[in-house]
N, C-alpha and C positions, 0 to 999 in steps of 0.2 A: 848294399854294402857286403863285403866279405866278412863272414861270421868270425873266422879266425882272427882276422885283423882287428875287428871291433873288440872282440874278447881280449886280445893282447893289449889294446889300448886301455881298456877298462882295468886290467890288472896292473898296468904301468901307473895309472892314476891312483889305484888302491895303494900301491907301494909308496907313493909320494904323500898322498893326503890322508889315507886311512878310510875304513869303510863308511863311517858316518858322514863324511864330506863327499861321497860320490853321489852322482845323480841316480834317480830311480832306475834308469836304463843300465847304467854301469853297475849298479848293485846286483841287478838280475843277471847281467852277463857274467860278471866275476863269480857270483854264487854257483850259477849253473855250470859254467865251465870248470871250475875247481871241483865240484861235486862229481861231475862226469869223469874228469880225469882220475880223481882220487879213488873213487869207488870202483871204476872199471879196471884200474891197474892194481889196487891193493886191498880192496875190500873196506867195509866200514870201520873196523878196528883201526887200521892204519889211516884211513881218512880222518877220523876223529882225533887221532894222535898227532896229526901233521898240521901245518899252518893253514892248509885248505879247510880244516875243521873250524877255523875261527869264524866262518860264515855259515856253519851248519844251521844255526838257529834260524836263519833266513831262508834256507833251501825250500821248505814247503811253499812259502809265499812266492818265491822266485819261479818255481815250477808252475804254480797255478797262473801266474802272470803271463806265461808263454803258452798256456793251454795244456800242460803236461800234468794232467789230473792224477794218473797213476803214479808218476814219479813223485808228485807232491806227497801222495799218501805213503809211499815208501819212505821218503825222507822224514815224514812226520813220525812214522812208527819207529825209525832208527833213532830219532831224537828222544823218543819216550824212554829209552834205556836210561836216561840220565834223570828221570823223574819229571814231575810237573813243570819244573823251570826249564827243562830242555838242557842241551849241552852248554857248559860254561864257555864264555867267550875267551877266557884265559887258557892258553894251550897247556901250560904246566898242569894246571888243575884238571883239565880235561883228560890229559895223558894219564895221570894218576888214577883217575876214575876208570878209565878203559883197562888199565892193568889189573884193576881189582874186580872187573867183571866176572861173574860166575859162568859156569858151563851153559847154564840155561840162556843167558844173555847172548853168549857167543853163538849158540845154536840159532837164536832168533836172527842174529846178524847174517848168518849163513843162509837162512831161508829168505831174508830180505834181499840179499845178494842175488839169489836164484830168481826172485821176482823181477829185480832190476835187469838182470840179463835177458829175461824172457819177455820183458815189456815190448809192446808194439810201438810205443812212442819213440819218435826219433828226436832227441833234444837238439841236435844240430839243425834239422829241418825247422823245427819249432822256433828256435832262436832266430834263424834267418828270416822266417815269417814275421816274428816280432820286430826285429830290427827295421825290416822293410815297411812296416806299418807306422813306425815312429816319424 
């Protein structure tokens, strides 16, 4: 199956039903897809501040599920900026916390973005393999 199409269908179901009602595969597709788009285009601060960040709490597990161990680690380290509970699911709360981050946290995000860009893992290829195994 085409990864773009599968991800779009998962995002459509997400919009209609909400995250908790998605299948395991759709949770993974939607989470990885929005993480990739959000971080690649705008970095972690913007990702967490946007609706894409609503699923940030699930990103480490989603990346592990497709075999992207490095990406899972990057996502987990980014989530740690919010403390032991990780990023709040509520966008408004998350956005306020991101705005209040200190320079040290923003520098950590920059370092994590560099790690993300330099990663040898190809999430698109790993997602496609994951879909084809299902």
